[in-house]
N, C-alpha and C positions, 0 to 999 in steps of 0.2 A: 504494500500500500504506500502511497505517496504522502509524505508529511504535509500538513496544511500550510506551512510557510517554508521559505528557503532556509538553508543552513545559516546563512549570514544573519537572517532575521532572528534566529533562535539564540545566537551568541549574545549574552549580556554580561558585562563586566561590572562587578561591584567596586565602587571607588570608596576607600575609607575616608570618612569625614569626622569632625569633632563630635557630631551627634549620631554617629553610627554609620553603617554602610549606606551608600546612595547609588542609585542607578541613573547615570546621566542620560538625558534624552527620553526617559520614560516617565512622563507626567501627564496629568489630565488638565494642565494649565491651558486656559484660553485667554486671548487678548481681545480687547474691544478695538474696533476700527478707529482710526484717527478721525477727529473732526475735520471737515473740509478746510477750515481756516488754518489749521496746523499743517495740513498737506500743502496748501497754497504757499504758506510761509517757507516751508522746507524747499519747495520748488524754486521760489524766488532766490533763496540763499544758494542753492545748488547751481543755478544758472547765471548768477551775478558775476560779472568780471571783477567787481570790487573784492570778491572773496576768492579770486584765483581761477574762476571758470574761463575757458577760452571764449574770446569774442566771436560772435556769430557773424557770418558774412565775410566778404573779401574787401580789403581796403582798396578803393578805386585808385588806379594809376600805379599800383605796386605789382611788380611781377617777381617771380621766383626763378632764378637761373639754376637749372638742374643739369646743365650739360656735363658730361663725364670729365672733360678736361678741367673744368673749374673745380670739381670735387677732388680730382686726383692732385691737382696742383695745390689745393688748400691742404690736403692731407700731407703732402710732402713738406709744405711750409711748416705745418705744425709739428711734424716729426723732427725736422731739422732744428726748429726752435726749441723743442724739448731736449734734444741732445746737446744743443749749445749751452743750455743752462744746467745740464745734469752733472751733479758732482758725486753721485752715488756710483761706486764701482760695480755694484751688482747689476744696475741697469745697463751699463756699457758692456758688461760680460754677457748679459742676456742678448743684447743686440748682436754681439759677435757670434754667439752660438746660433742665433736665427739666421744670420747672413751666411755662416759657414754651412749650415744645413741646406739652405736654399742653393748655394753654389754647388754643393755636393749632389743635390738632386738634379740640377741642370746638367752637370757633367755626366752623371750616370745616364740621364735621358739621351744626351748626345752620343754617348758611347753605344747605347743600345740601338739608336737609330742607324749608326754606321754598320752595325753587325748584321 
């Protein structure tokens, strides 16, 4: 015969508390719905840019340049800038390991292509 509920539903863990064992998630608690004024106030706060929500719509006359050359050059600039100010030997060591691994992979690929 098939059990009435799935095995995962049958597993219940007792959590020790100061007032004895408790089973989380197993209650007969019900909650009243929010009044409409509270729901409207929460919507206002959640959608207000004054509280950090993104502004809706597009700013007229403003465009976003997403060309690949711009993002690659910006990434290279920021990488070189970070390395120029890096005083941590671990960062430079990591960069050396990454570059050596990349060079090794390129050399191995070129060798396999010739074979």
